[in-house]
Z-matrix of the N, CA and C atoms (Angstrom, degrees):
N
C 1 1.428
C 2 1.516 1 109.45
N 3 1.279 2 116.70 1 137.82
C 4 1.453 3 120.36 2 178.31
C 5 1.515 4 109.57 3 -102.12
N 6 1.324 5 116.06 4 165.92
C 7 1.463 6 120.04 5 178.15
C 8 1.516 7 110.78 6 -59.68
N 9 1.316 8 117.59 7 -36.03
C 10 1.468 9 120.66 8 179.13
C 11 1.520 10 110.16 9 -62.22
N 12 1.328 11 117.71 10 -38.63
C 13 1.461 12 120.73 11 179.61
C 14 1.520 13 111.92 12 -65.48
N 15 1.329 14 117.52 13 -36.65
C 16 1.451 15 119.35 14 -176.52
C 17 1.517 16 111.93 15 -67.96
N 18 1.318 17 118.57 16 -27.91
C 19 1.456 18 121.63 17 -177.57
C 20 1.520 19 112.66 18 -71.87
N 21 1.327 20 117.66 19 -23.34
C 22 1.458 21 119.99 20 -177.34
C 23 1.524 22 112.43 21 -86.52
N 24 1.295 23 117.40 22 1.50
C 25 1.457 24 121.46 23 -176.84
C 26 1.524 25 109.63 24 -104.72
N 27 1.303 26 116.66 25 147.80
C 28 1.458 27 121.44 26 177.54
C 29 1.519 28 109.40 27 -78.21
N 30 1.314 29 117.02 28 129.39
C 31 1.464 30 122.04 29 -179.79
C 32 1.517 31 109.37 30 -95.70
N 33 1.297 32 115.92 31 133.19
C 34 1.449 33 122.67 32 172.95
C 35 1.513 34 107.23 33 -115.65
N 36 1.310 35 117.77 34 127.16
C 37 1.461 36 120.45 35 -178.89
C 38 1.523 37 110.30 36 -64.74
N 39 1.320 38 115.39 37 127.19
C 40 1.455 39 121.74 38 178.39
C 41 1.511 40 110.29 39 -100.70
N 42 1.320 41 116.52 40 -32.29
C 43 1.459 42 121.75 41 177.79
C 44 1.526 43 108.02 42 -130.48
N 45 1.317 44 114.56 43 160.14
C 46 1.464 45 118.68 44 178.81
C 47 1.521 46 110.23 45 -73.86
N 48 1.329 47 115.69 46 162.67
C 49 1.463 48 120.68 47 177.89
C 50 1.528 49 110.96 48 -57.95
N 51 1.338 50 116.87 49 -40.08
C 52 1.468 51 119.07 50 -177.59
C 53 1.531 52 111.19 51 -65.28
N 54 1.324 53 118.17 52 -38.84
C 55 1.467 54 120.98 53 177.19
C 56 1.521 55 109.41 54 -66.63
N 57 1.312 56 117.95 55 -43.01
C 58 1.463 57 121.14 56 178.12
C 59 1.523 58 110.35 57 -58.83
N 60 1.337 59 116.58 58 -44.13
C 61 1.462 60 120.15 59 178.62
C 62 1.523 61 111.67 60 -62.28
N 63 1.330 62 117.00 61 -39.91
C 64 1.464 63 120.63 62 177.89
C 65 1.521 64 111.40 63 -63.45
N 66 1.320 65 116.74 64 -31.12
C 67 1.457 66 121.68 65 179.00
C 68 1.527 67 112.20 66 -84.31
N 69 1.337 68 116.59 67 -1.29
C 70 1.453 69 120.59 68 -179.83
C 71 1.516 70 113.66 69 78.76
N 72 1.336 71 116.36 70 24.22
C 73 1.460 72 121.74 71 -179.38
C 74 1.522 73 108.63 72 -110.25
N 75 1.305 74 116.78 73 130.26
C 76 1.456 75 121.34 74 176.16
C 77 1.525 76 107.73 75 -74.77
N 78 1.338 77 118.12 76 112.44
C 79 1.467 78 119.71 77 -176.69
C 80 1.530 79 114.05 78 -60.51
N 81 1.322 80 117.08 79 -23.75
C 82 1.457 81 120.09 80 178.46
C 83 1.531 82 112.22 81 -74.58
N 84 1.314 83 116.86 82 -20.19
C 85 1.467 84 121.21 83 -178.83
C 86 1.530 85 111.59 84 -107.14
N 87 1.306 86 116.73 85 5.12
C 88 1.453 87 121.83 86 -175.73
C 89 1.526 88 110.85 87 -76.66
N 90 1.316 89 116.16 88 136.63
C 91 1.463 90 122.16 89 175.65
C 92 1.523 91 107.80 90 -129.91
N 93 1.309 92 117.35 91 162.78
C 94 1.464 93 119.93 92 -175.80
C 95 1.521 94 111.95 93 -59.78
N 96 1.336 95 117.52 94 -30.08
C 97 1.456 96 120.69 95 -179.33
C 98 1.525 97 112.33 96 -62.64
N 99 1.330 98 117.69 97 -22.80
C 100 1.464 99 120.90 98 177.61
C 101 1.525 100 111.80 99 -62.29
N 102 1.324 101 117.03 100 -22.00
C 103 1.467 102 121.54 101 -175.51
C 104 1.526 103 112.69 102 -105.82
N 105 1.315 104 117.81 103 2.08
C 106 1.466 105 121.43 104 -176.98
C 107 1.528 106 111.96 105 -67.69
N 108 1.320 107 116.42 106 138.14
C 109 1.466 108 121.58 107 177.92
C 110 1.522 109 111.80 108 -61.57
N 111 1.320 110 117.96 109 -27.18
C 112 1.468 111 121.49 110 -178.61
C 113 1.522 112 112.14 111 -88.03
N 114 1.328 113 117.84 112 0.61
C 115 1.466 114 119.97 113 -179.86
C 116 1.531 115 108.93 114 -56.24
N 117 1.306 116 114.93 115 131.31
C 118 1.457 117 120.03 116 -179.54
C 119 1.518 118 113.19 117 99.47
N 120 1.327 119 116.24 118 -16.19
C 121 1.466 120 119.49 119 174.85
C 122 1.531 121 108.44 120 -79.99
N 123 1.320 122 117.87 121 151.60
C 124 1.479 123 120.34 122 -179.78
C 125 1.524 124 111.25 123 -76.90
N 126 1.340 125 117.37 124 84.68
C 127 1.460 126 120.48 125 -174.61
C 128 1.524 127 113.87 126 -106.30
N 129 1.326 128 118.82 127 -7.47
C 130 1.464 129 120.86 128 -179.05
C 131 1.519 130 112.10 129 -92.40
N 132 1.310 131 116.34 130 151.21
C 133 1.450 132 122.18 131 166.05
C 134 1.510 133 118.30 132 82.39
N 135 1.297 134 117.67 133 82.08
C 136 1.460 135 121.67 134 169.31
C 137 1.510 136 114.42 135 61.66
N 138 1.332 137 115.09 136 -143.20
C 139 1.471 138 121.18 137 -178.06
C 140 1.528 139 109.21 138 -68.96
N 141 1.295 140 116.33 139 134.69
C 142 1.454 141 121.45 140 -179.86
C 143 1.517 142 108.97 141 -151.61
N 144 1.314 143 115.01 142 152.09
C 145 1.455 144 120.46 143 -176.45
C 146 1.521 145 113.40 144 -65.22
N 147 1.330 146 116.99 145 -29.34
C 148 1.458 147 120.69 146 -173.82
C 149 1.530 148 112.38 147 -55.69
N 150 1.317 149 118.35 148 -39.63
C 151 1.460 150 120.59 149 -175.52
C 152 1.524 151 114.47 150 -112.93
N 153 1.323 152 118.05 151 1.94
C 154 1.459 153 119.41 152 -177.48
C 155 1.527 154 112.35 153 -56.71
N 156 1.325 155 116.99 154 -41.48
C 157 1.466 156 120.16 155 178.58
C 158 1.513 157 112.00 156 -61.78
N 159 1.323 158 116.53 157 -37.26
C 160 1.467 159 120.99 158 178.52
C 161 1.516 160 109.71 159 -66.77
N 162 1.315 161 115.51 160 -44.06
C 163 1.459 162 119.96 161 -178.33
C 164 1.521 163 112.25 162 -68.87
N 165 1.339 164 117.75 163 -27.97
C 166 1.467 165 121.88 164 175.82
C 167 1.522 166 112.04 165 -77.49
N 168 1.327 167 116.52 166 -19.56
C 169 1.456 168 119.99 167 -178.43
C 170 1.517 169 113.01 168 89.39
N 171 1.325 170 118.09 169 21.28
C 172 1.464 171 123.09 170 176.70
C 173 1.532 172 107.73 171 -68.65
N 174 1.345 173 116.74 172 102.92
C 175 1.464 174 121.91 173 -171.20
C 176 1.533 175 112.71 174 -58.32
N 177 1.329 176 117.99 175 -41.39
C 178 1.469 177 120.49 176 -179.72
C 179 1.525 178 110.39 177 -64.44
N 180 1.322 179 116.65 178 -43.18
C 181 1.466 180 120.91 179 177.93
C 182 1.526 181 110.10 180 -63.70
N 183 1.321 182 115.87 181 -42.91
C 184 1.474 183 120.53 182 -179.67
C 185 1.525 184 110.68 183 -59.62
N 186 1.329 185 117.32 184 -43.58
C 187 1.465 186 120.61 185 179.92
C 188 1.535 187 110.66 186 -64.12
N 189 1.341 188 116.63 187 -37.29
C 190 1.465 189 120.29 188 177.74
C 191 1.525 190 110.45 189 -63.49
N 192 1.321 191 116.12 190 -45.42
C 193 1.463 192 120.09 191 179.74
C 194 1.532 193 110.72 192 -66.77
N 195 1.328 194 116.73 193 -39.15
C 196 1.467 195 120.34 194 177.41
C 197 1.528 196 110.31 195 -60.09
N 198 1.340 197 117.02 196 -40.27
C 199 1.465 198 120.72 197 178.79
C 200 1.517 199 111.18 198 -61.92
N 201 1.338 200 116.55 199 -40.56
C 202 1.459 201 120.45 200 177.11
C 203 1.527 202 109.92 201 -60.06
N 204 1.318 203 116.17 202 -47.17
C 205 1.473 204 120.45 203 179.71
C 206 1.525 205 111.73 204 -65.36
N 207 1.326 206 116.44 205 -41.13
C 208 1.465 207 120.10 206 -176.21
C 209 1.525 208 112.65 207 -68.10
N 210 1.320 209 117.46 208 -18.75
C 211 1.461 210 120.80 209 177.56
C 212 1.528 211 111.91 210 -97.45
N 213 1.302 212 117.24 211 3.48
C 214 1.464 213 122.40 212 -174.40
C 215 1.527 214 111.30 213 -81.74
N 216 1.331 215 117.58 214 135.10
C 217 1.466 216 119.71 215 -179.93
C 218 1.534 217 114.00 216 -71.54
N 219 1.328 218 117.62 217 -14.13
C 220 1.472 219 120.48 218 -179.57
C 221 1.530 220 111.33 219 -118.04
N 222 1.312 221 117.09 220 27.48
C 223 1.467 222 121.38 221 -176.81
C 224 1.524 223 112.28 222 -54.22
N 225 1.318 224 117.08 223 -48.95
C 226 1.467 225 120.31 224 -177.37
C 227 1.527 226 111.53 225 -65.56
N 228 1.323 227 117.06 226 -44.19
C 229 1.472 228 120.33 227 178.12
C 230 1.518 229 110.58 228 -59.29
N 231 1.311 230 116.51 229 -41.12
C 232 1.462 231 122.11 230 -179.18
C 233 1.530 232 111.09 231 -62.47
N 234 1.325 233 116.57 232 -50.87
C 235 1.459 234 120.29 233 -179.75
C 236 1.519 235 112.72 234 -64.30
N 237 1.327 236 116.66 235 -40.13
C 238 1.464 237 119.87 236 178.69
C 239 1.531 238 110.91 237 -66.37
N 240 1.316 239 116.11 238 -36.42
C 241 1.464 240 120.07 239 176.40
C 242 1.526 241 109.87 240 -62.08
N 243 1.327 242 116.58 241 -48.88
C 244 1.468 243 120.98 242 -179.19
C 245 1.520 244 111.18 243 -58.94
N 246 1.318 245 116.21 244 -43.46
C 247 1.460 246 119.61 245 -179.38
C 248 1.527 247 110.96 246 -65.37
N 249 1.319 248 117.44 247 -45.85
C 250 1.468 249 119.91 248 -176.95
C 251 1.528 250 112.75 249 -70.82
N 252 1.329 251 117.03 250 -32.57
C 253 1.467 252 121.00 251 -178.31
C 254 1.528 253 112.83 252 -95.10
N 255 1.339 254 115.39 253 0.50
C 256 1.471 255 121.76 254 -179.89
C 257 1.532 256 111.51 255 55.69
N 258 1.329 257 114.08 256 49.95
C 259 1.460 258 122.06 257 176.88
C 260 1.520 259 108.96 258 -87.50
N 261 1.306 260 117.70 259 130.44
C 262 1.453 261 121.42 260 177.74
C 263 1.519 262 109.25 261 -89.74
N 264 1.327 263 116.17 262 138.99
C 265 1.456 264 120.75 263 176.46
C 266 1.512 265 111.68 264 127.16
N 267 1.319 266 114.60 265 -170.87
C 268 1.461 267 122.02 266 -179.02
C 269 1.518 268 109.95 267 -84.28
N 270 1.305 269 115.32 268 115.28
C 271 1.462 270 123.09 269 -179.94
C 272 1.520 271 107.74 270 -140.41
N 273 1.299 272 117.88 271 125.13
C 274 1.464 273 121.06 272 175.53
C 275 1.516 274 113.80 273 63.65
N 276 1.330 275 116.93 274 29.49
C 277 1.463 276 120.82 275 177.53
C 278 1.510 277 114.70 276 83.63
N 279 1.326 278 117.25 277 6.82
C 280 1.461 279 122.25 278 -178.91
C 281 1.524 280 108.32 279 -132.30
N 282 1.315 281 116.31 280 139.17
C 283 1.467 282 119.65 281 174.88
C 284 1.529 283 106.95 282 -88.81
N 285 1.335 284 116.08 283 121.57
C 286 1.466 285 123.22 284 -176.21
C 287 1.519 286 110.70 285 -104.65
N 288 1.334 287 115.93 286 152.30
C 289 1.465 288 121.42 287 172.43
C 290 1.523 289 108.51 288 -88.25
N 291 1.312 290 116.34 289 168.50
C 292 1.461 291 121.45 290 178.48
C 293 1.529 292 112.42 291 -71.08
N 294 1.331 293 116.78 292 -1.46
C 295 1.464 294 120.71 293 176.95
C 296 1.537 295 111.79 294 -103.56
N 297 1.351 296 116.61 295 7.51
C 298 1.461 297 120.25 296 178.57
C 299 1.514 298 114.10 297 80.49
N 300 1.317 299 117.03 298 21.07
C 301 1.464 300 121.28 299 178.70
C 302 1.525 301 110.16 300 -112.39
N 303 1.322 302 115.21 301 155.18
C 304 1.459 303 120.43 302 175.50
C 305 1.528 304 107.89 303 -68.47
N 306 1.322 305 116.90 304 128.50
C 307 1.465 306 122.42 305 -179.57
C 308 1.527 307 108.79 306 -81.02
N 309 1.318 308 116.15 307 107.27
C 310 1.462 309 121.63 308 -175.33
C 311 1.533 310 111.81 309 -60.88
N 312 1.318 311 117.44 310 -45.67
C 313 1.461 312 121.15 311 -176.81
C 314 1.527 313 111.89 312 -65.73
N 315 1.312 314 117.77 313 -45.93
C 316 1.463 315 120.38 314 -176.25
C 317 1.529 316 112.88 315 -76.63
N 318 1.316 317 117.44 316 -7.42
C 319 1.461 318 121.73 317 175.72
C 320 1.521 319 112.27 318 -110.05
N 321 1.339 320 117.40 319 10.33
C 322 1.467 321 120.10 320 -174.17
C 323 1.526 322 113.43 321 -66.64
N 324 1.308 323 118.86 322 -16.50
C 325 1.467 324 121.87 323 177.97
C 326 1.534 325 112.00 324 -73.78
N 327 1.330 326 117.70 325 -16.00
C 328 1.458 327 121.26 326 -177.15
C 329 1.528 328 111.06 327 -71.61
N 330 1.322 329 114.81 328 140.54
C 331 1.463 330 121.12 329 178.18
C 332 1.533 331 109.76 330 -88.59
N 333 1.325 332 116.35 331 169.90
C 334 1.471 333 119.70 332 175.32
C 335 1.526 334 110.39 333 -59.62
N 336 1.333 335 116.58 334 -35.39
C 337 1.466 336 120.71 335 178.33
C 338 1.531 337 110.53 336 -65.09
N 339 1.329 338 117.05 337 -40.46
C 340 1.473 339 120.69 338 176.27
C 341 1.525 340 110.00 339 -58.31
N 342 1.331 341 116.39 340 -46.43
C 343 1.472 342 119.74 341 -178.81
C 344 1.522 343 111.70 342 -65.65
N 345 1.343 344 117.84 343 -34.90
C 346 1.470 345 120.74 344 176.59
C 347 1.522 346 110.31 345 -63.52
N 348 1.340 347 116.06 346 -42.77
C 349 1.464 348 119.93 347 178.88
C 350 1.522 349 111.36 348 -65.23
N 351 1.324 350 117.27 349 -40.26
C 352 1.465 351 120.46 350 177.40
C 353 1.528 352 110.92 351 -64.96
N 354 1.323 353 117.38 352 -36.95
C 355 1.468 354 120.89 353 177.56
C 356 1.530 355 110.25 354 -62.35
N 357 1.335 356 117.31 355 -36.67
C 358 1.467 357 120.66 356 177.52
C 359 1.530 358 110.32 357 -66.47
N 360 1.324 359 116.87 358 -41.93
C 361 1.464 360 120.99 359 179.98
C 362 1.524 361 110.84 360 -63.04
N 363 1.333 362 115.80 361 -48.07
C 364 1.468 363 120.73 362 -174.17
C 365 1.522 364 113.96 363 -88.11
N 366 1.321 365 117.36 364 -11.71
C 367 1.460 366 120.77 365 179.58
C 368 1.516 367 113.85 366 74.28
N 369 1.324 368 116.17 367 18.54
C 370 1.468 369 121.35 368 178.52
C 371 1.523 370 109.23 369 -163.28
N 372 1.309 371 115.67 370 164.21
C 373 1.452 372 121.17 371 178.18
C 374 1.533 373 109.48 372 -65.26
N 375 1.330 374 116.67 373 132.80
C 376 1.453 375 121.30 374 -179.01
C 377 1.524 376 112.68 375 -114.61
N 378 1.322 377 116.57 376 -21.14
C 379 1.478 378 120.79 377 -176.39
C 380 1.522 379 109.96 378 -63.04
N 381 1.339 380 115.87 379 127.82
C 382 1.478 381 118.27 380 178.92
C 383 1.522 382 110.98 381 -69.31
N 384 1.306 383 115.29 382 149.46
C 385 1.476 384 121.28 383 179.53
C 386 1.509 385 111.00 384 -78.27
């Protein structure tokens, strides 16, 4: 994600200004990506090791990455950003296509229970038809 991408997304305050200041974060420059569980992983720029297993369809790797997303405090913001900006890849626990749709093939490892949990997070059905 680039700085330009972060500006086009709606920010929802996750912590108060005083907590942000205590953490050494300027609340005026804070974006949802600052709170992402994957922050610090090499996720920018073309092919990268972080998601190769997901893109190959390695089910065990996919479940590990899904767990990271499912424990993320900004999971919903992340997925909604990907959908609205038509970002391809794993965002918010769902693999998206470049057209802003849920990628059925790359999410085929998910169980019905996984989709129910994602529906609770997003407030709507997410499983592709």
